[in-house]
DOKEMI-142389 format. One record per atom (N, C-alpha, C): x, y, z; atom name. Coordinates in steps of 0.02 Angstrom, whole numbers, m for minus. Layout:
// residues N
<pt xx="X" yy="Y" zz="Z" lumti="CA"/>
...
***
This chain:
// residues 150
<pt xx="3961" yy="6421" zz="2538" lumti="N"/>
<pt xx="3971" yy="6370" zz="2598" lumti="CA"/>
<pt xx="3980" yy="6347" zz="2629" lumti="C"/>
<pt xx="4002" yy="6285" zz="2658" lumti="N"/>
<pt xx="3981" yy="6262" zz="2716" lumti="CA"/>
<pt xx="3990" yy="6272" zz="2774" lumti="C"/>
<pt xx="3925" yy="6309" zz="2811" lumti="N"/>
<pt xx="3952" yy="6316" zz="2889" lumti="CA"/>
<pt xx="3922" yy="6256" zz="2933" lumti="C"/>
<pt xx="3925" yy="6203" zz="2919" lumti="N"/>
<pt xx="3907" yy="6158" zz="2961" lumti="CA"/>
<pt xx="3972" yy="6120" zz="2979" lumti="C"/>
<pt xx="3987" yy="6116" zz="2999" lumti="N"/>
<pt xx="4059" yy="6087" zz="3064" lumti="CA"/>
<pt xx="4026" yy="6005" zz="3065" lumti="C"/>
<pt xx="4087" yy="5984" zz="3031" lumti="N"/>
<pt xx="4098" yy="5885" zz="3039" lumti="CA"/>
<pt xx="4150" yy="5892" zz="3091" lumti="C"/>
<pt xx="4144" yy="5837" zz="3150" lumti="N"/>
<pt xx="4183" yy="5815" zz="3179" lumti="CA"/>
<pt xx="4245" yy="5790" zz="3162" lumti="C"/>
<pt xx="4315" yy="5820" zz="3202" lumti="N"/>
<pt xx="4375" yy="5814" zz="3186" lumti="CA"/>
<pt xx="4397" yy="5762" zz="3243" lumti="C"/>
<pt xx="4465" yy="5728" zz="3228" lumti="N"/>
<pt xx="4445" yy="5685" zz="3282" lumti="CA"/>
<pt xx="4440" yy="5643" zz="3346" lumti="C"/>
<pt xx="4357" yy="5626" zz="3290" lumti="N"/>
<pt xx="4332" yy="5568" zz="3353" lumti="CA"/>
<pt xx="4347" yy="5520" zz="3347" lumti="C"/>
<pt xx="4335" yy="5485" zz="3419" lumti="N"/>
<pt xx="4371" yy="5441" zz="3463" lumti="CA"/>
<pt xx="4333" yy="5397" zz="3435" lumti="C"/>
<pt xx="4334" yy="5340" zz="3405" lumti="N"/>
<pt xx="4274" yy="5276" zz="3400" lumti="CA"/>
<pt xx="4270" yy="5249" zz="3479" lumti="C"/>
<pt xx="4176" yy="5227" zz="3494" lumti="N"/>
<pt xx="4193" yy="5194" zz="3561" lumti="CA"/>
<pt xx="4162" yy="5117" zz="3546" lumti="C"/>
<pt xx="4201" yy="5075" zz="3521" lumti="N"/>
<pt xx="4168" yy="5003" zz="3511" lumti="CA"/>
<pt xx="4124" yy="4966" zz="3542" lumti="C"/>
<pt xx="4083" yy="4968" zz="3545" lumti="N"/>
<pt xx="4035" yy="4912" zz="3593" lumti="CA"/>
<pt xx="4081" yy="4862" zz="3616" lumti="C"/>
<pt xx="4094" yy="4854" zz="3677" lumti="N"/>
<pt xx="4134" yy="4792" zz="3708" lumti="CA"/>
<pt xx="4079" yy="4720" zz="3734" lumti="C"/>
<pt xx="4088" yy="4665" zz="3713" lumti="N"/>
<pt xx="4046" yy="4632" zz="3741" lumti="CA"/>
<pt xx="4013" yy="4603" zz="3820" lumti="C"/>
<pt xx="3987" yy="4596" zz="3829" lumti="N"/>
<pt xx="3968" yy="4569" zz="3893" lumti="CA"/>
<pt xx="4015" yy="4511" zz="3945" lumti="C"/>
<pt xx="4043" yy="4481" zz="3873" lumti="N"/>
<pt xx="4087" yy="4427" zz="3917" lumti="CA"/>
<pt xx="4154" yy="4453" zz="3922" lumti="C"/>
<pt xx="4189" yy="4518" zz="3892" lumti="N"/>
<pt xx="4230" yy="4530" zz="3902" lumti="CA"/>
<pt xx="4230" yy="4580" zz="3945" lumti="C"/>
<pt xx="4169" yy="4611" zz="3978" lumti="N"/>
<pt xx="4158" yy="4666" zz="4025" lumti="CA"/>
<pt xx="4151" yy="4605" zz="4087" lumti="C"/>
<pt xx="4107" yy="4559" zz="4090" lumti="N"/>
<pt xx="4145" yy="4513" zz="4142" lumti="CA"/>
<pt xx="4198" yy="4496" zz="4144" lumti="C"/>
<pt xx="4244" yy="4503" zz="4105" lumti="N"/>
<pt xx="4311" yy="4456" zz="4124" lumti="CA"/>
<pt xx="4343" yy="4499" zz="4153" lumti="C"/>
<pt xx="4333" yy="4580" zz="4126" lumti="N"/>
<pt xx="4407" yy="4625" zz="4155" lumti="CA"/>
<pt xx="4364" yy="4627" zz="4215" lumti="C"/>
<pt xx="4306" yy="4625" zz="4235" lumti="N"/>
<pt xx="4291" yy="4632" zz="4282" lumti="CA"/>
<pt xx="4307" yy="4587" zz="4328" lumti="C"/>
<pt xx="4304" yy="4521" zz="4348" lumti="N"/>
<pt xx="4312" yy="4449" zz="4374" lumti="CA"/>
<pt xx="4430" yy="4487" zz="4390" lumti="C"/>
<pt xx="4448" yy="4502" zz="4339" lumti="N"/>
<pt xx="4539" yy="4536" zz="4333" lumti="CA"/>
<pt xx="4544" yy="4569" zz="4395" lumti="C"/>
<pt xx="4512" yy="4626" zz="4374" lumti="N"/>
<pt xx="4506" yy="4693" zz="4439" lumti="CA"/>
<pt xx="4499" yy="4631" zz="4514" lumti="C"/>
<pt xx="4433" yy="4622" zz="4494" lumti="N"/>
<pt xx="4428" yy="4581" zz="4586" lumti="CA"/>
<pt xx="4477" yy="4542" zz="4603" lumti="C"/>
<pt xx="4509" yy="4492" zz="4545" lumti="N"/>
<pt xx="4537" yy="4424" zz="4590" lumti="CA"/>
<pt xx="4611" yy="4499" zz="4594" lumti="C"/>
<pt xx="4656" yy="4504" zz="4549" lumti="N"/>
<pt xx="4697" yy="4573" zz="4594" lumti="CA"/>
<pt xx="4693" yy="4590" zz="4632" lumti="C"/>
<pt xx="4647" yy="4641" zz="4658" lumti="N"/>
<pt xx="4628" yy="4645" zz="4722" lumti="CA"/>
<pt xx="4647" yy="4620" zz="4791" lumti="C"/>
<pt xx="4600" yy="4554" zz="4763" lumti="N"/>
<pt xx="4599" yy="4508" zz="4832" lumti="CA"/>
<pt xx="4668" yy="4484" zz="4850" lumti="C"/>
<pt xx="4693" yy="4463" zz="4769" lumti="N"/>
<pt xx="4769" yy="4427" zz="4798" lumti="CA"/>
<pt xx="4795" yy="4493" zz="4823" lumti="C"/>
<pt xx="4799" yy="4540" zz="4822" lumti="N"/>
<pt xx="4847" yy="4598" zz="4860" lumti="CA"/>
<pt xx="4838" yy="4646" zz="4918" lumti="C"/>
<pt xx="4759" yy="4616" zz="4920" lumti="N"/>
<pt xx="4735" yy="4638" zz="5013" lumti="CA"/>
<pt xx="4807" yy="4576" zz="5052" lumti="C"/>
<pt xx="4781" yy="4506" zz="5042" lumti="N"/>
<pt xx="4836" yy="4487" zz="5080" lumti="CA"/>
<pt xx="4900" yy="4482" zz="5070" lumti="C"/>
<pt xx="4924" yy="4513" zz="5018" lumti="N"/>
<pt xx="4995" yy="4512" zz="5019" lumti="CA"/>
<pt xx="5011" yy="4584" zz="5052" lumti="C"/>
<pt xx="4966" yy="4631" zz="5027" lumti="N"/>
<pt xx="4991" yy="4697" zz="5111" lumti="CA"/>
<pt xx="4980" yy="4678" zz="5179" lumti="C"/>
<pt xx="4945" yy="4645" zz="5163" lumti="N"/>
<pt xx="4911" yy="4617" zz="5256" lumti="CA"/>
<pt xx="4997" yy="4582" zz="5272" lumti="C"/>
<pt xx="5042" yy="4571" zz="5234" lumti="N"/>
<pt xx="5108" yy="4539" zz="5261" lumti="CA"/>
<pt xx="5134" yy="4588" zz="5308" lumti="C"/>
<pt xx="5125" yy="4655" zz="5286" lumti="N"/>
<pt xx="5159" yy="4727" zz="5303" lumti="CA"/>
<pt xx="5109" yy="4721" zz="5376" lumti="C"/>
<pt xx="5061" yy="4705" zz="5404" lumti="N"/>
<pt xx="5027" yy="4731" zz="5463" lumti="CA"/>
<pt xx="5090" yy="4695" zz="5521" lumti="C"/>
<pt xx="5078" yy="4733" zz="5578" lumti="N"/>
<pt xx="5131" yy="4693" zz="5648" lumti="CA"/>
<pt xx="5099" yy="4665" zz="5670" lumti="C"/>
<pt xx="5148" yy="4592" zz="5663" lumti="N"/>
<pt xx="5131" yy="4517" zz="5694" lumti="CA"/>
<pt xx="5100" yy="4478" zz="5651" lumti="C"/>
<pt xx="5070" yy="4485" zz="5567" lumti="N"/>
<pt xx="5054" yy="4447" zz="5512" lumti="CA"/>
<pt xx="5084" yy="4402" zz="5524" lumti="C"/>
<pt xx="5184" yy="4427" zz="5516" lumti="N"/>
<pt xx="5200" yy="4357" zz="5482" lumti="CA"/>
<pt xx="5232" yy="4300" zz="5559" lumti="C"/>
<pt xx="5240" yy="4345" zz="5589" lumti="N"/>
<pt xx="5236" yy="4302" zz="5638" lumti="CA"/>
<pt xx="5202" yy="4267" zz="5659" lumti="C"/>
<pt xx="5119" yy="4269" zz="5660" lumti="N"/>
<pt xx="5079" yy="4219" zz="5649" lumti="CA"/>
<pt xx="5067" yy="4148" zz="5617" lumti="C"/>
<pt xx="5101" yy="4173" zz="5549" lumti="N"/>
<pt xx="5106" yy="4112" zz="5498" lumti="CA"/>
<pt xx="5183" yy="4092" zz="5517" lumti="C"/>
<pt xx="5206" yy="4112" zz="5555" lumti="N"/>
<pt xx="5274" yy="4069" zz="5572" lumti="CA"/>
<pt xx="5234" yy="4031" zz="5613" lumti="C"/>
<pt xx="5202" yy="4049" zz="5688" lumti="N"/>
<pt xx="5178" yy="4006" zz="5708" lumti="CA"/>
<pt xx="5117" yy="3919" zz="5693" lumti="C"/>
<pt xx="5111" yy="3969" zz="5636" lumti="N"/>
<pt xx="5047" yy="3900" zz="5584" lumti="CA"/>
<pt xx="4993" yy="3948" zz="5602" lumti="C"/>
<pt xx="4966" yy="4001" zz="5624" lumti="N"/>
<pt xx="4912" yy="4009" zz="5648" lumti="CA"/>
<pt xx="4877" yy="4077" zz="5579" lumti="C"/>
<pt xx="4845" yy="4099" zz="5535" lumti="N"/>
<pt xx="4802" yy="4141" zz="5510" lumti="CA"/>
<pt xx="4733" yy="4163" zz="5558" lumti="C"/>
<pt xx="4717" yy="4218" zz="5568" lumti="N"/>
<pt xx="4673" yy="4245" zz="5595" lumti="CA"/>
<pt xx="4676" yy="4199" zz="5674" lumti="C"/>
<pt xx="4627" yy="4149" zz="5668" lumti="N"/>
<pt xx="4593" yy="4089" zz="5709" lumti="CA"/>
<pt xx="4601" yy="4005" zz="5695" lumti="C"/>
<pt xx="4620" yy="4013" zz="5625" lumti="N"/>
<pt xx="4648" yy="3961" zz="5612" lumti="CA"/>
<pt xx="4704" yy="3942" zz="5576" lumti="C"/>
<pt xx="4712" yy="3875" zz="5587" lumti="N"/>
<pt xx="4779" yy="3847" zz="5595" lumti="CA"/>
<pt xx="4776" yy="3846" zz="5516" lumti="C"/>
<pt xx="4849" yy="3826" zz="5477" lumti="N"/>
<pt xx="4870" yy="3808" zz="5424" lumti="CA"/>
<pt xx="4901" yy="3732" zz="5451" lumti="C"/>
<pt xx="4862" yy="3740" zz="5375" lumti="N"/>
<pt xx="4868" yy="3649" zz="5366" lumti="CA"/>
<pt xx="4829" yy="3648" zz="5299" lumti="C"/>
<pt xx="4858" yy="3572" zz="5310" lumti="N"/>
<pt xx="4860" yy="3582" zz="5198" lumti="CA"/>
<pt xx="4772" yy="3590" zz="5189" lumti="C"/>
<pt xx="4713" yy="3566" zz="5247" lumti="N"/>
<pt xx="4656" yy="3584" zz="5221" lumti="CA"/>
<pt xx="4628" yy="3673" zz="5190" lumti="C"/>
<pt xx="4655" yy="3698" zz="5250" lumti="N"/>
<pt xx="4656" yy="3780" zz="5243" lumti="CA"/>
<pt xx="4697" yy="3803" zz="5196" lumti="C"/>
<pt xx="4748" yy="3766" zz="5173" lumti="N"/>
<pt xx="4782" yy="3814" zz="5115" lumti="CA"/>
<pt xx="4747" yy="3784" zz="5047" lumti="C"/>
<pt xx="4712" yy="3727" zz="5052" lumti="N"/>
<pt xx="4694" yy="3685" zz="5004" lumti="CA"/>
<pt xx="4617" yy="3750" zz="4988" lumti="C"/>
<pt xx="4580" yy="3773" zz="5052" lumti="N"/>
<pt xx="4520" yy="3804" zz="5034" lumti="CA"/>
<pt xx="4532" yy="3872" zz="5019" lumti="C"/>
<pt xx="4603" yy="3896" zz="5037" lumti="N"/>
<pt xx="4639" yy="3965" zz="5029" lumti="CA"/>
<pt xx="4628" yy="3987" zz="4960" lumti="C"/>
<pt xx="4677" yy="3920" zz="4926" lumti="N"/>
<pt xx="4681" yy="3913" zz="4837" lumti="CA"/>
<pt xx="4609" yy="3906" zz="4790" lumti="C"/>
<pt xx="4585" yy="3886" zz="4838" lumti="N"/>
<pt xx="4511" yy="3873" zz="4804" lumti="CA"/>
<pt xx="4480" yy="3934" zz="4781" lumti="C"/>
<pt xx="4473" yy="3976" zz="4849" lumti="N"/>
<pt xx="4425" yy="4047" zz="4886" lumti="CA"/>
<pt xx="4455" yy="4070" zz="4782" lumti="C"/>
<pt xx="4522" yy="4099" zz="4761" lumti="N"/>
<pt xx="4577" yy="4133" zz="4743" lumti="CA"/>
<pt xx="4585" yy="4112" zz="4680" lumti="C"/>
<pt xx="4562" yy="4045" zz="4654" lumti="N"/>
<pt xx="4556" yy="4029" zz="4591" lumti="CA"/>
<pt xx="4498" yy="4019" zz="4567" lumti="C"/>
<pt xx="4454" yy="4015" zz="4606" lumti="N"/>
<pt xx="4380" yy="4050" zz="4563" lumti="CA"/>
<pt xx="4402" yy="4114" zz="4549" lumti="C"/>
<pt xx="4383" yy="4147" zz="4565" lumti="N"/>
<pt xx="4398" yy="4226" zz="4525" lumti="CA"/>
<pt xx="4428" yy="4223" zz="4505" lumti="C"/>
<pt xx="4489" yy="4172" zz="4462" lumti="N"/>
<pt xx="4567" yy="4167" zz="4423" lumti="CA"/>
<pt xx="4504" yy="4143" zz="4379" lumti="C"/>
<pt xx="4490" yy="4083" zz="4398" lumti="N"/>
<pt xx="4437" yy="4060" zz="4328" lumti="CA"/>
<pt xx="4385" yy="4084" zz="4298" lumti="C"/>
<pt xx="4343" yy="4115" zz="4333" lumti="N"/>
<pt xx="4314" yy="4168" zz="4282" lumti="CA"/>
<pt xx="4316" yy="4224" zz="4255" lumti="C"/>
<pt xx="4395" yy="4221" zz="4247" lumti="N"/>
<pt xx="4422" yy="4295" zz="4191" lumti="CA"/>
<pt xx="4402" yy="4240" zz="4135" lumti="C"/>
<pt xx="4429" yy="4172" zz="4143" lumti="N"/>
<pt xx="4435" yy="4129" zz="4067" lumti="CA"/>
<pt xx="4349" yy="4123" zz="4064" lumti="C"/>
<pt xx="4341" yy="4077" zz="4113" lumti="N"/>
<pt xx="4263" yy="4082" zz="4086" lumti="CA"/>
<pt xx="4204" yy="4116" zz="4076" lumti="C"/>
<pt xx="4218" yy="4186" zz="4087" lumti="N"/>
<pt xx="4172" yy="4243" zz="4088" lumti="CA"/>
<pt xx="4181" yy="4232" zz="3993" lumti="C"/>
<pt xx="4216" yy="4231" zz="3961" lumti="N"/>
<pt xx="4273" yy="4227" zz="3912" lumti="CA"/>
<pt xx="4231" yy="4164" zz="3862" lumti="C"/>
<pt xx="4231" yy="4115" zz="3902" lumti="N"/>
<pt xx="4232" yy="4037" zz="3856" lumti="CA"/>
<pt xx="4145" yy="4004" zz="3878" lumti="C"/>
<pt xx="4144" yy="4007" zz="3914" lumti="N"/>
<pt xx="4066" yy="3986" zz="3955" lumti="CA"/>
<pt xx="4025" yy="4029" zz="3884" lumti="C"/>
<pt xx="3954" yy="3964" zz="3868" lumti="N"/>
<pt xx="3900" yy="3977" zz="3826" lumti="CA"/>
<pt xx="3870" yy="4039" zz="3867" lumti="C"/>
<pt xx="3809" yy="4091" zz="3842" lumti="N"/>
<pt xx="3805" yy="4122" zz="3884" lumti="CA"/>
<pt xx="3731" yy="4096" zz="3925" lumti="C"/>
<pt xx="3705" yy="4058" zz="3904" lumti="N"/>
<pt xx="3648" yy="4044" zz="3946" lumti="CA"/>
<pt xx="3671" yy="4005" zz="4015" lumti="C"/>
<pt xx="3764" yy="3952" zz="4018" lumti="N"/>
<pt xx="3774" yy="3943" zz="4077" lumti="CA"/>
<pt xx="3819" yy="4001" zz="4114" lumti="C"/>
<pt xx="3848" yy="4036" zz="4054" lumti="N"/>
<pt xx="3891" yy="4116" zz="4090" lumti="CA"/>
<pt xx="3844" yy="4141" zz="4126" lumti="C"/>
<pt xx="3786" yy="4166" zz="4107" lumti="N"/>
<pt xx="3747" yy="4227" zz="4146" lumti="CA"/>
<pt xx="3737" yy="4211" zz="4213" lumti="C"/>
<pt xx="3720" yy="4140" zz="4234" lumti="N"/>
<pt xx="3692" yy="4090" zz="4261" lumti="CA"/>
<pt xx="3757" yy="4101" zz="4330" lumti="C"/>
<pt xx="3802" yy="4094" zz="4316" lumti="N"/>
<pt xx="3853" yy="4068" zz="4366" lumti="CA"/>
<pt xx="3873" yy="4133" zz="4371" lumti="C"/>
<pt xx="3895" yy="4204" zz="4336" lumti="N"/>
<pt xx="3903" yy="4264" zz="4346" lumti="CA"/>
<pt xx="3876" yy="4296" zz="4408" lumti="C"/>
<pt xx="3798" yy="4266" zz="4399" lumti="N"/>
<pt xx="3771" yy="4315" zz="4456" lumti="CA"/>
<pt xx="3767" yy="4265" zz="4523" lumti="C"/>
<pt xx="3786" yy="4196" zz="4514" lumti="N"/>
<pt xx="3776" yy="4137" zz="4562" lumti="CA"/>
<pt xx="3852" yy="4175" zz="4601" lumti="C"/>
<pt xx="3897" yy="4155" zz="4586" lumti="N"/>
<pt xx="3961" yy="4191" zz="4591" lumti="CA"/>
<pt xx="3987" yy="4263" zz="4631" lumti="C"/>
<pt xx="3960" yy="4274" zz="4603" lumti="N"/>
<pt xx="3952" yy="4374" zz="4618" lumti="CA"/>
<pt xx="3931" yy="4366" zz="4693" lumti="C"/>
<pt xx="3852" yy="4340" zz="4681" lumti="N"/>
<pt xx="3831" yy="4343" zz="4741" lumti="CA"/>
<pt xx="3853" yy="4315" zz="4813" lumti="C"/>
<pt xx="3895" yy="4262" zz="4817" lumti="N"/>
<pt xx="3920" yy="4217" zz="4837" lumti="CA"/>
<pt xx="3989" yy="4254" zz="4867" lumti="C"/>
<pt xx="4030" yy="4276" zz="4825" lumti="N"/>
<pt xx="4069" yy="4306" zz="4852" lumti="CA"/>
<pt xx="4072" yy="4381" zz="4907" lumti="C"/>
<pt xx="4010" yy="4432" zz="4899" lumti="N"/>
<pt xx="3994" yy="4475" zz="4888" lumti="CA"/>
<pt xx="4011" yy="4457" zz="4997" lumti="C"/>
<pt xx="3972" yy="4408" zz="5009" lumti="N"/>
<pt xx="3976" yy="4409" zz="5109" lumti="CA"/>
<pt xx="4062" yy="4366" zz="5119" lumti="C"/>
<pt xx="4061" yy="4307" zz="5061" lumti="N"/>
<pt xx="4141" yy="4301" zz="5097" lumti="CA"/>
<pt xx="4186" yy="4362" zz="5091" lumti="C"/>
<pt xx="4184" yy="4420" zz="5032" lumti="N"/>
<pt xx="4245" yy="4463" zz="5055" lumti="CA"/>
<pt xx="4222" yy="4527" zz="5119" lumti="C"/>
<pt xx="4159" yy="4529" zz="5160" lumti="N"/>
<pt xx="4152" yy="4550" zz="5193" lumti="CA"/>
<pt xx="4170" yy="4523" zz="5263" lumti="C"/>
<pt xx="4161" yy="4447" zz="5261" lumti="N"/>
<pt xx="4193" yy="4407" zz="5309" lumti="CA"/>
<pt xx="4294" yy="4419" zz="5325" lumti="C"/>
<pt xx="4301" yy="4422" zz="5266" lumti="N"/>
<pt xx="4405" yy="4424" zz="5303" lumti="CA"/>
<pt xx="4387" yy="4521" zz="5323" lumti="C"/>
<pt xx="4330" yy="4551" zz="5332" lumti="N"/>
<pt xx="4360" yy="4626" zz="5367" lumti="CA"/>
<pt xx="4339" yy="4588" zz="5446" lumti="C"/>
<pt xx="4344" yy="4498" zz="5451" lumti="N"/>
<pt xx="4311" yy="4493" zz="5526" lumti="CA"/>
<pt xx="4399" yy="4502" zz="5560" lumti="C"/>
<pt xx="4387" yy="4528" zz="5617" lumti="N"/>
<pt xx="4447" yy="4543" zz="5675" lumti="CA"/>
<pt xx="4498" yy="4602" zz="5643" lumti="C"/>
<pt xx="4532" yy="4604" zz="5645" lumti="N"/>
<pt xx="4587" yy="4681" zz="5639" lumti="CA"/>
<pt xx="4570" yy="4682" zz="5574" lumti="C"/>
<pt xx="4548" yy="4738" zz="5535" lumti="N"/>
<pt xx="4540" yy="4786" zz="5470" lumti="CA"/>
<pt xx="4560" yy="4849" zz="5471" lumti="C"/>
<pt xx="4634" yy="4841" zz="5443" lumti="N"/>
<pt xx="4622" yy="4903" zz="5426" lumti="CA"/>
<pt xx="4617" yy="4939" zz="5384" lumti="C"/>
<pt xx="4626" yy="5011" zz="5354" lumti="N"/>
<pt xx="4589" yy="5043" zz="5319" lumti="CA"/>
<pt xx="4597" yy="5026" zz="5260" lumti="C"/>
<pt xx="4657" yy="4991" zz="5240" lumti="N"/>
<pt xx="4692" yy="4969" zz="5178" lumti="CA"/>
<pt xx="4623" yy="4917" zz="5158" lumti="C"/>
<pt xx="4625" yy="4860" zz="5194" lumti="N"/>
<pt xx="4574" yy="4800" zz="5187" lumti="CA"/>
<pt xx="4502" yy="4826" zz="5204" lumti="C"/>
<pt xx="4485" yy="4914" zz="5230" lumti="N"/>
<pt xx="4397" yy="4904" zz="5210" lumti="CA"/>
<pt xx="4395" yy="4949" zz="5143" lumti="C"/>
<pt xx="4451" yy="4972" zz="5112" lumti="N"/>
<pt xx="4454" yy="5021" zz="5063" lumti="CA"/>
<pt xx="4467" yy="4954" zz="4996" lumti="C"/>
<pt xx="4475" yy="4916" zz="4996" lumti="N"/>
<pt xx="4488" yy="4848" zz="4958" lumti="CA"/>
<pt xx="4406" yy="4818" zz="4952" lumti="C"/>
<pt xx="4381" yy="4792" zz="5027" lumti="N"/>
<pt xx="4321" yy="4759" zz="5047" lumti="CA"/>
<pt xx="4248" yy="4821" zz="4990" lumti="C"/>
<pt xx="4274" yy="4902" zz="4989" lumti="N"/>
<pt xx="4228" yy="4918" zz="4973" lumti="CA"/>
<pt xx="4214" yy="4912" zz="4881" lumti="C"/>
<pt xx="4299" yy="4911" zz="4876" lumti="N"/>
<pt xx="4298" yy="4903" zz="4776" lumti="CA"/>
<pt xx="4264" yy="4844" zz="4767" lumti="C"/>
<pt xx="4303" yy="4808" zz="4815" lumti="N"/>
<pt xx="4269" yy="4712" zz="4779" lumti="CA"/>
<pt xx="4194" yy="4713" zz="4751" lumti="C"/>
<pt xx="4170" yy="4731" zz="4836" lumti="N"/>
<pt xx="4087" yy="4706" zz="4830" lumti="CA"/>
<pt xx="4062" yy="4767" zz="4773" lumti="C"/>
<pt xx="4106" yy="4832" zz="4742" lumti="N"/>
<pt xx="4068" yy="4871" zz="4692" lumti="CA"/>
<pt xx="4090" yy="4823" zz="4642" lumti="C"/>
<pt xx="4138" yy="4793" zz="4629" lumti="N"/>
<pt xx="4172" yy="4754" zz="4553" lumti="CA"/>
<pt xx="4117" yy="4696" zz="4562" lumti="C"/>
<pt xx="4107" yy="4645" zz="4612" lumti="N"/>
<pt xx="4068" yy="4595" zz="4606" lumti="CA"/>
<pt xx="3989" yy="4606" zz="4607" lumti="C"/>
<pt xx="3950" yy="4677" zz="4611" lumti="N"/>
<pt xx="3897" yy="4731" zz="4582" lumti="CA"/>
<pt xx="3884" yy="4716" zz="4544" lumti="C"/>
<pt xx="3921" yy="4749" zz="4486" lumti="N"/>
<pt xx="3951" yy="4771" zz="4421" lumti="CA"/>
<pt xx="3932" yy="4689" zz="4396" lumti="C"/>
<pt xx="3950" yy="4653" zz="4429" lumti="N"/>
<pt xx="3971" yy="4584" zz="4359" lumti="CA"/>
<pt xx="3909" yy="4542" zz="4363" lumti="C"/>
<pt xx="3882" yy="4553" zz="4450" lumti="N"/>
<pt xx="3824" yy="4520" zz="4463" lumti="CA"/>
<pt xx="3763" yy="4587" zz="4389" lumti="C"/>
<pt xx="3775" yy="4676" zz="4397" lumti="N"/>
<pt xx="3740" yy="4697" zz="4340" lumti="CA"/>
<pt xx="3727" yy="4666" zz="4292" lumti="C"/>
<pt xx="3774" yy="4664" zz="4267" lumti="N"/>
<pt xx="3815" yy="4639" zz="4185" lumti="CA"/>
<pt xx="3774" yy="4584" zz="4164" lumti="C"/>
<pt xx="3804" yy="4530" zz="4216" lumti="N"/>
<pt xx="3750" yy="4467" zz="4192" lumti="CA"/>
<pt xx="3685" yy="4467" zz="4192" lumti="C"/>
<pt xx="3646" yy="4496" zz="4241" lumti="N"/>
<pt xx="3581" yy="4517" zz="4266" lumti="CA"/>
<pt xx="3536" yy="4535" zz="4181" lumti="C"/>
<pt xx="3565" yy="4598" zz="4160" lumti="N"/>
<pt xx="3543" yy="4649" zz="4122" lumti="CA"/>
<pt xx="3595" yy="4602" zz="4046" lumti="C"/>
<pt xx="3613" yy="4524" zz="4035" lumti="N"/>
<pt xx="3613" yy="4514" zz="3994" lumti="CA"/>
<pt xx="3579" yy="4525" zz="3934" lumti="C"/>
<pt xx="3596" yy="4558" zz="3870" lumti="N"/>
<pt xx="3550" yy="4573" zz="3814" lumti="CA"/>
<pt xx="3515" yy="4496" zz="3786" lumti="C"/>
<pt xx="3472" yy="4458" zz="3752" lumti="N"/>
<pt xx="3444" yy="4418" zz="3749" lumti="CA"/>
<pt xx="3434" yy="4432" zz="3657" lumti="C"/>
<pt xx="3412" yy="4391" zz="3615" lumti="N"/>
<pt xx="3378" yy="4378" zz="3565" lumti="CA"/>
<pt xx="3353" yy="4419" zz="3542" lumti="C"/>
<pt xx="3285" yy="4419" zz="3575" lumti="N"/>
<pt xx="3239" yy="4455" zz="3560" lumti="CA"/>
<pt xx="3249" yy="4528" zz="3576" lumti="C"/>
<pt xx="3281" yy="4569" zz="3638" lumti="N"/>
<pt xx="3291" yy="4609" zz="3655" lumti="CA"/>
<pt xx="3356" yy="4644" zz="3599" lumti="C"/>
<pt xx="3398" yy="4603" zz="3561" lumti="N"/>
<pt xx="3408" yy="4631" zz="3517" lumti="CA"/>
<pt xx="3381" yy="4629" zz="3449" lumti="C"/>
<pt xx="3360" yy="4584" zz="3441" lumti="N"/>
<pt xx="3314" yy="4578" zz="3359" lumti="CA"/>
<pt xx="3260" yy="4641" zz="3395" lumti="C"/>
<pt xx="3238" yy="4653" zz="3411" lumti="N"/>
<pt xx="3194" yy="4729" zz="3431" lumti="CA"/>
<pt xx="3223" yy="4819" zz="3404" lumti="C"/>
<pt xx="3301" yy="4792" zz="3422" lumti="N"/>
<pt xx="3340" yy="4832" zz="3421" lumti="CA"/>
<pt xx="3364" yy="4843" zz="3337" lumti="C"/>
<pt xx="3373" yy="4788" zz="3310" lumti="N"/>
<pt xx="3370" yy="4790" zz="3261" lumti="CA"/>
<pt xx="3310" yy="4798" zz="3194" lumti="C"/>
<pt xx="3254" yy="4802" zz="3239" lumti="N"/>
<pt xx="3190" yy="4806" zz="3203" lumti="CA"/>
<pt xx="3188" yy="4764" zz="3180" lumti="C"/>
<pt xx="3193" yy="4674" zz="3184" lumti="N"/>
<pt xx="3194" yy="4627" zz="3153" lumti="CA"/>
<pt xx="3103" yy="4604" zz="3175" lumti="C"/>
***
């Protein structure tokens, strides 16, 4: 009689590449980043300010809109670039941009910051820290060879 129990219905947990992990983190960051601005439209006076040509203390101008679009485009592009770039370029790009977006994210709390903005900024900074950590700990060939006993 066999008394050993074999695991039944055990779920596989496949290894996910660092590139895919980074891409999904950038996607999550991008969604939050955009939704915070969207939900800000529900704050009293925001739409009136926009109709008067102001966002926070900035005049709405072609330059302002270009800068705003660029600030959203970079994380959106990082979703693709995290998968497409070679590791040698990918790693420092993710570390640098993750680090740059932390103070930028916190700057967005300047002025009137409601709880939804503070919450989102906390989650965004957490995601950016994960991006930096995953990129920083990117396995190199020597580590892989050691693990495989080569």
